[in-house]
PLY file of the C-alpha trace (Angstrom):
ply
format ascii 1.0
element vertex 86
property float x
property float y
property float z
element edge 85
property int vertex1
property int vertex2
end_header
62.25 96.94 46.43
64.46 95.41 43.62
62.48 94.79 40.28
62.23 91.51 38.23
64.11 93.23 35.70
67.05 94.07 37.52
66.84 90.69 38.77
66.84 89.01 35.32
69.04 91.43 34.51
71.89 89.54 36.54
71.54 86.83 36.07
72.30 87.10 32.21
74.78 89.33 33.34
76.52 86.40 35.05
76.69 84.21 31.73
78.24 85.96 29.71
79.83 84.34 26.97
83.41 86.81 27.94
84.63 88.15 30.52
84.13 91.78 30.89
86.55 94.72 31.99
87.60 94.75 36.05
85.96 98.21 35.81
83.10 96.95 33.69
82.92 94.35 36.45
83.50 96.93 39.90
80.87 99.25 38.04
78.57 96.44 38.32
78.99 95.12 41.57
78.81 99.26 43.16
75.87 99.14 41.20
74.69 96.35 42.36
75.07 96.98 45.52
73.30 100.43 46.10
70.87 99.01 44.13
70.22 95.89 46.47
71.39 97.34 50.41
71.94 101.51 49.52
74.66 103.11 50.75
77.96 101.59 52.07
78.50 101.48 55.78
80.69 98.77 56.19
84.59 99.12 56.99
87.74 100.06 53.94
89.16 96.37 53.66
92.65 96.41 54.74
95.36 97.55 52.18
96.48 93.87 51.95
92.97 93.40 50.68
92.86 94.68 47.14
90.07 93.31 45.54
87.69 93.79 48.59
89.48 97.44 48.45
88.21 97.86 45.34
85.03 96.88 45.24
84.11 98.54 48.81
85.57 101.74 46.41
83.30 101.48 43.65
80.00 101.13 45.96
81.05 103.91 47.81
81.67 106.59 44.99
77.56 105.48 44.77
77.08 106.59 47.89
73.60 109.64 47.77
71.92 108.13 44.42
68.76 106.35 45.51
68.36 102.84 45.23
65.58 103.42 42.49
68.17 105.47 40.23
71.20 102.99 41.36
68.54 100.16 39.73
68.42 101.92 36.33
71.64 102.73 36.05
72.83 98.70 36.32
69.87 97.74 34.07
71.56 100.12 31.29
75.42 98.80 32.15
74.08 95.39 31.95
72.10 95.93 28.92
75.02 97.15 27.28
77.49 94.50 28.49
75.49 91.89 27.22
74.84 93.61 24.07
78.54 93.37 23.86
79.99 90.05 25.54
77.32 87.83 24.67
0 1
1 2
2 3
3 4
4 5
5 6
6 7
7 8
8 9
9 10
10 11
11 12
12 13
13 14
14 15
15 16
16 17
17 18
18 19
19 20
20 21
21 22
22 23
23 24
24 25
25 26
26 27
27 28
28 29
29 30
30 31
31 32
32 33
33 34
34 35
35 36
36 37
37 38
38 39
39 40
40 41
41 42
42 43
43 44
44 45
45 46
46 47
47 48
48 49
49 50
50 51
51 52
52 53
53 54
54 55
55 56
56 57
57 58
58 59
59 60
60 61
61 62
62 63
63 64
64 65
65 66
66 67
67 68
68 69
69 70
70 71
71 72
72 73
73 74
74 75
75 76
76 77
77 78
78 79
79 80
80 81
81 82
82 83
83 84
84 85
């Protein structure tokens, strides 16, 4: 169960005035998926789907991280990005 604070940070991150780096976006994506879905059990995208592959890997790297811990890390990262890019 994600918290209201998590949802608020997710909305704020969508509206940053400057775009974060690809690595920062991948970290955010992986933490978001881990917090909302849990461990990645989907098939790895094909080698032609580079964006999908990187997103899949960012999520898979967090395997075993609790949803609560992923939510906390997401909120921390979101705060850093909001400070940096707004």
